[in-house]
SEFI-693786 format. One record per residue: residue number from 1; residue in one letter; chain; y, z, x of N, C-alpha, C in turn. Coordinates in steps of 0.001 Angstrom, whole numbers, plus 524288, in hexadecimal, padded with zeros to 5 digits. Each point is the difference from the previous one (the first is absolute). Example, Ala and Ser with C-alpha at 12.3 -4.5 7.8 and 13.67 -1.06 7.14 Angstrom:
! SEFI-693786
  nr rest kette  n.c2  n.c3  n.c1 ca.c2 ca.c3 ca.c1  c.c2  c.c3  c.c1
   1    a     A 7E9C6 81E78 83386 804A6 80000 7FC86 804B0 80000 80384
   2    s     A 8041A 7FD30 7FEA2 804A6 8003C 80334 80442 802DA 7FCFE
END
This chain:
! SEFI-693786
  nr rest kette  n.c2  n.c3  n.c1 ca.c2 ca.c3 ca.c1  c.c2  c.c3  c.c1
   1    m     A 618D7 AA1FD 35212 80568 800C4 80167 801B1 7FBA6 803B2
   2    t     A 804B2 7FE2B 7FF4D 80224 7FBC9 80328 80142 801E6 8057C
   3    k     A 7FEE0 7FCBB 803DA 80154 80154 8055F 805D6 7FF37 800DD
   4    i     A 80229 8035C 80334 80581 7FF9D 8015E 8005E 7FC9D 804E3
   5    k     A 802B9 7FB90 7FF79 80056 7FC49 8044C 80571 7FF88 8024D
   6    s     A 803E2 8025D 7FD55 80561 7FF90 801E0 80335 80497 7FDF2
   7    p     A 80497 800CB 80247 80374 80418 7FDE6 80182 7FEFB 7FA4C
   8    a     A 80056 7FB10 7FE84 8014D 7FEB7 7FA93 7FBB0 801CF 7FC4A
   9    d     A 7FB0C 7FF75 801AF 7FB9F 801E3 7FCD8 80053 805E3 7FF47
  10    l     A 8013C 802BF 80431 80072 805B5 7FFC2 80462 8019A 7FC4C
  11    k     A 80476 7FD64 8005F 8046A 80140 7FC95 7FE9C 7FEF3 7FA49
  12    r     A 7FD4D 7FB9D 7FEF4 7FE6D 7FEAF 7FAB3 7FC5F 80431 7FDC1
  13    i     A 7FC32 801B5 80312 7FC51 80405 7FE3F 802D5 80523 7FF0F
  14    k     A 80399 8015E 80380 8030C 804D1 7FF58 80308 7FFD4 7FADB
  15    n     A 802A2 7FB9B 7FEF0 80305 7FF8C 7FB2E 7FC8C 80041 7FB2D
  16    e     A 7FB58 7FDC1 80046 7FC4F 80057 7FBA1 7FE79 805A4 7FEE5
  17    v     A 7FEF8 802FA 80426 7FE90 80583 7FF5B 80496 80319 7FDCB
  18    l     A 804B0 7FF12 8020E 80497 802C2 7FE0A 80105 7FEB4 7FA47
  19    l     A 7FF7B 7FB17 7FE92 800AD 7FE81 7FA83 7FBF2 80297 7FC89
  20    r     A 7FB30 80001 801CF 7FBBE 8025B 7FD00 800FD 805CE 7FF22
  21    n     A 80252 80293 803CA 800FE 8059B 7FF96 80566 80137 7FDC9
  22    g     A 802D8 7FC03 7FE62 8051B 800E0 7FD93 8044A 80179 803C6
  23    l     A 7FF48 7FF12 8050D 803E0 8019D 803CF 803F1 7FBC1 80143
  24    l     A 7FF00 7FB3F 7FE76 8036A 7FBB1 8016A 80339 7FE0C 7FB6C
  25    e     A 7FE58 80115 7FB45 8026D 7FD9E 7FB70 805B9 80177 7FF4A
  26    n     A 801B6 8047B 8020B 80564 801B4 7FF40 80383 7FEE2 804A5
  27    s     A 7FDFE 7FD7D 8040B 80300 7FF62 804C9 804C8 7FC8A 7FF53
  28    n     A 80013 7FC78 7FC45 80475 7FC82 7FF45 80470 8027D 7FCED
  29    k     A 7FF02 80459 7FD7C 8040A 802A5 7FCF0 800AD 805A0 801EB
  30    s     A 8003F 800A7 8051A 7FFEB 80534 80253 8049C 80370 7FE6D
  31    e     A 80487 7FDB3 7FED8 8047D 8033B 7FE77 7FF5E 8022D 7FA7D
  32    q     A 7FC87 7FDB5 7FCE7 7FF54 80192 7FA92 7FB36 8036C 7FF1F
  33    v     A 7FCF3 800D2 80408 7FB10 802D1 7FF8D 80017 804BA 8039D
  34    i     A 7FD72 8041A 7FE71 7FF80 804A4 80349 7FD2F 7FE79 80506
  35    q     A 8022E 801A7 80466 7FDB5 7FEE8 8051E 7FDC8 80513 80234
  36    i     A 7FB0E 7FFED 80176 7FD81 80482 80277 7FDDE 7FE24 80531
  37    k     A 8022B 80218 8043D 7FE57 7FE7F 8053F 7FD6B 804BB 80295
  38    v     A 7FB1D 7FF4F 80189 7FD03 80436 8026D 8001C 7FF3C 805E8
  39    g     A 801B4 80402 802DD 80038 7FFB7 805AE 7FA8C 7FFB1 80254
  40    m     A 7FED7 7FBA2 8029A 7FAC8 7FF2A 8021E 80018 7FF0B 805DF
  41    a     A 8036F 802B3 802C1 7FF9B 7FFF2 805B0 7FB4A 80363 80173
  42    t     A 7FED1 8005D 804F4 7FB67 802EB 801B8 8000C 8059A 7FDEB
  43    c     A 80489 80284 8003A 80048 8056D 7FE34 7FF1D 8006A 7FA20
  44    g     A 801F5 7FC44 7FD03 7FF30 80006 7FA5D 7FA51 7FF31 7FE8D
  45    i     A 7FD90 7FC36 80297 7FA7D 7FEF2 7FEF4 7FCB2 804BC 8015E
  46    a     A 80127 80270 8047D 7FD0F 8049C 801A9 800B0 80492 7FC36
  47    s     A 80463 8000C 7FD30 8010E 8043B 7FC4B 7FE1B 7FEDB 7FA7E
  48    g     A 7FDAC 7FB6C 7FF1E 7FDD1 7FECE 7FADE 8030C 7FC1D 7FCC1
  49    a     A 8036B 7FCE2 80268 8034A 7FC58 7FD0E 7FCDE 7FBD4 7FD22
  50    k     A 7FB90 7FE5C 8022D 7FCD5 7FC0B 7FD46 7FE29 8020C 7FABA
  51    e     A 7FE44 804D7 7FFE0 7FE36 8025A 7FB21 8048A 800BD 7FC2E
  52    i     A 80496 8015D 80212 804A2 800B3 7FCB7 80182 7FACD 7FD80
  53    m     A 7FFED 7FBCC 8030E 80153 7FADA 7FDDD 7FC25 7FE83 7FBAF
  54    k     A 7FB05 800D3 80104 7FBF9 7FEC7 7FC14 800F0 8032F 7FB07
  55    y     A 80165 804F4 80098 800EC 80358 7FB79 804E1 7FE47 7FCFF
  56    f     A 80424 7FE62 802CA 804A2 7FDE8 7FD62 7FE8B 7FB46 7FCB0
  57    i     A 7FCE0 7FC74 80233 7FE63 7FB50 7FD27 7FD03 8017D 7FB16
  58    e     A 7FC3F 80391 8008D 7FCD3 801AC 7FB84 80356 802A2 7FBCE
  59    e     A 80369 8039A 80190 80326 802EF 7FC41 80405 7FC88 7FD47
  60    c     A 80287 7FC81 802F3 803C6 7FC79 7FD8A 7FD47 7FC67 7FC25
  61    d     A 7FB5C 7FE41 8015B 7FCFB 7FCB3 7FC79 7FE88 8030A 7FB13
  62    q     A 7FE1A 804C0 800AE 7FE51 80338 7FB8D 80494 8015E 7FC6A
  63    l     A 80498 800F8 80246 8048C 80186 7FCEA 80367 7FB53 7FE75
  64    a     A 7FE3E 7FB3C 80142 802D1 7FB27 7FEBF 80582 7FFF3 80241
  65    v     A 8007D 801CC 804D7 80501 7FFE2 802C0 8003F 7FAE5 80313
  66    d     A 803F4 7FCD4 7FEDE 800AA 7FAFA 802A0 80293 80101 8054C
  67    a     A 7FCE5 7FFEC 80421 801FE 8013B 80532 7FDB5 7FC55 8040C
  68    n     A 80328 7FEEB 803F8 7FE41 7FCFE 8047E 7FE9D 80405 80432
  69    i     A 7FAFB 800BD 800EC 7FE22 803F5 803AD 7FE21 7FD3E 804ED
  70    k     A 8024F 8016F 80469 7FE69 7FD71 804D6 80071 803C4 8048E
  71    q     A 7FD96 7FE71 80442 80044 80338 804B1 80494 7FE4D 80353
  72    t     A 801D9 803A0 8032A 80432 7FEEA 803AD 7FEC9 802E1 8050A
  73    g     A 80331 7FF38 803DE 7FF29 80285 8050D 80227 80581 8001E
  74    c     A 8018E 801A0 8048D 801DD 80551 800EE 804E5 80131 7FCD7
  75    l     A 80013 80483 7FD85 8048C 801C9 7FD15 80366 803A7 80346
  76    g     A 7FE28 80168 804A5 80334 802F4 803A0 7FF96 805E9 7FFB2
  77    y     A 7FCEB 8020C 7FC87 7FF7D 805A6 7FF75 7FA3A 8017B 80042
  78    c     A 7FDAE 7FF3F 8048D 7FA53 800AD 800A3 7FE1D 80564 7FE46
  79    y     A 8033E 803E8 8008B 7FE6B 80551 7FE9F 7FECA 8008D 7FA2D
  80    a     A 801FB 7FC72 7FCC6 7FF7F 80084 7FA58 7FC27 7FC15 7FD99
  81    e     A 7FCAA 7FDB2 80331 7FC41 7FC25 7FDFD 7FBE4 8029A 7FC93
  82    p     A 7FDBD 7FD22 7FC5A 80152 7FAB9 7FE57 8051A 7FFE7 7FCEA
  83    m     A 802D5 7FBA9 800A9 8051F 7FF68 7FD91 80047 7FB07 7FCCE
  84    v     A 8035E 80012 7FC06 800EE 7FB5B 7FCD6 805D6 7FF78 7FEEA
  85    e     A 801BB 7FB29 7FF87 8054E 7FED8 7FE42 7FF8B 7FDA8 7FA8C
  86    v     A 802E4 8022F 7FC53 7FFEC 7FE1D 7FA99 8057F 7FE33 7FE99
  87    t     A 80057 7FB28 7FE30 80505 7FDEB 7FE40 7FF75 7FE5A 7FA51
  88    v     A 802E6 802B0 7FCB3 80046 7FEBC 7FA73 804AE 7FC5A 7FF5B
  89    p     A 7FF76 7FBB2 7FD0B 80467 7FC69 7FF55 804FE 802D9 7FE70
  90    g     A 80436 7FECA 802C9 8050A 80261 7FEE5 800EC 80536 802A5
  91    a     A 7FC3A 801DF 8030F 80089 80516 8029F 7FF25 7FF5C 805E6
  92    e     A 801ED 803B6 802E7 7FF29 8000B 805A5 7FA4C 80149 8012F
  93    p     A 7FDED 7FE10 80455 7FA9E 80155 8017D 7FF6A 805D4 80103
  94    k     A 7FB7C 80213 7FE93 7FEA8 8057A 80109 7FB22 7FFFE 80364
  95    v     A 80004 8034C 8040A 7FB72 80087 8036D 7FDA7 80563 7FF10
  96    f     A 7FAE8 80004 7FF01 7FD31 804DA 7FF0B 7FC12 800DC 80458
  97    g     A 7FFA6 804E2 801D4 7FC5E 8014F 8042D 7FBB3 8039B 7FE22
  98    y     A 7FC10 8008F 80357 7FB68 80345 7FEDD 7FD88 7FE6F 7FAC7
  99    v     A 7FF7B 7FAF3 7FF16 7FE13 7FE0B 7FAFD 7FA0B 8007A 7FFBA
 100    d     A 7FE36 80294 7FBDF 7FA6A 80054 7FED2 7FF4F 7FDFB 7FA69
 101    n     A 7FB4B 8003B 7FDF7 7FF0B 7FDE7 7FAC1 80345 802BB 7FBCE
 102    k     A 800B3 80511 80085 80337 802E1 7FC40 805AD 7FE1E 80037
 103    k     A 801F9 7FF11 804BC 80561 7FE28 800A4 8008E 7FA69 7FDDA
 104    v     A 7FBF3 7FCBE 800A7 80018 7FAB8 7FDC9 800C0 80053 7FA18
 105    q     A 7FCF6 8034B 7FD6B 8007B 800A5 7FA54 80575 801DC 7FE8C
 106    e     A 8020D 803AE 802F5 80536 80218 7FEEC 80433 7FBD1 800BF
 107    i     A 7FF94 7FCEC 80429 803CB 7FBD3 800F8 7FFE5 7FC0D 7FB87
 108    i     A 7FB5E 7FE7D 7FE67 7FF95 7FC19 7FBCD 801DB 8023D 7FACF
 109    e     A 7FDE1 80476 7FE7E 8012A 80221 7FACF 8058E 8022B 7FF88
 110    k     A 801C0 802F4 803DF 8052B 80274 7FF92 80460 7FC79 801F0
 111    y     A 7FF84 7FDED 804C3 80454 7FCF6 80233 80055 7FA87 7FDAF
 112    i     A 7FBAB 7FD1B 80023 8002C 7FA90 7FE3A 8006A 7FF93 7FA14
 113    i     A 7FCBD 802B4 7FD26 7FFE9 7FF71 7FA48 8045D 80319 7FD60
 114    q     A 800B4 804FA 80184 803C6 8035D 7FD52 80555 8003C 8029D
 115    g     A 80067 7FE1F 804E0 80505 80005 802B9 801BA 80555 801EE
 116    e     A 7FC55 803AA 8007E 8014B 80549 801C1 7FF9C 8006F 805E9
 117    k     A 802A5 803E0 8021E 7FFC1 80117 8059B 7FAA0 8023D 8015B
 118    v     A 7FDF8 7FE74 80486 7FAF0 801DF 801D6 800BE 80283 80551
 119    e     A 7FDCE 80496 800BC 80049 802AC 80509 7FD11 7FCE5 80422
 120    g     A 8019B 80094 804DA 7FD50 7FD62 8044C 802CD 7FB2F 801F0
 121    e     A 804B7 7FF0C 7FDEE 80300 7FB7D 801C8 80235 80114 8056F
 122    i     A 7FFA4 7FC24 8035E 80213 80069 8054B 8052C 7FD0F 80024
 123    p     A 80447 8029C 80196 80507 7FD42 8005F 7FF7E 7FB7C 803DF
 124    i     A 80207 7FB80 7FE75 7FF84 7FB77 80365 8055B 7FE39 801E0
 125    s     A 80009 7FD8C 80487 804E9 7FE1F 80232 8002D 7FA0B 8000D
 126    f     A 7FC75 7FD73 7FD32 7FFFB 7FA5E 7FF9B 7FFDA 7FE84 7FA47
 127    r     A 80132 7FB26 7FECE 80044 7FE56 7FA8C 7FAC3 7FE38 7FDE1
 128    t     A 7FCD3 7FD6C 8032F 7FAD2 7FE48 7FE4F 7FCBF 7FE9E 804C5
 129    i     A 7FB04 7FF66 7FF2E 7FC71 7FE87 80431 7FFA6 7FA16 80016
 130    n     A 800A1 7FDBC 80484 7FF50 7FA54 80068 7FA39 7FED6 80023
 131    d     A 7FE63 7FC13 7FD0B 7FA74 7FE90 7FFCF 7FE2F 7FD8E 804FE
END
């Protein structure tokens, strides 16, 4: 493995890993691709957000859902962690709380693929999460 000698080396390695895992390829066309942002502040991580993000990646890959899945900071509703924000092109962002593996499947299959309403949506007072 190559030694990291500068911040540029670290950034290059990070981008290689993201590309390898399919997390970077859609970043240039974000308005045209489903955006899934997993809240990864301390409270989200403590509630299992890392596992939720991994499961989103696996399920979207298995179901051939073209999505840009990434982590974000605090979503502001710590009581409902783990939380995700899902933005389908042409629609307003939806924030879902208390997300577990069953809810991930429901969000992907019902909301993203079929366009149906999914229980567990948290009303939001902002338009989107800034990266």
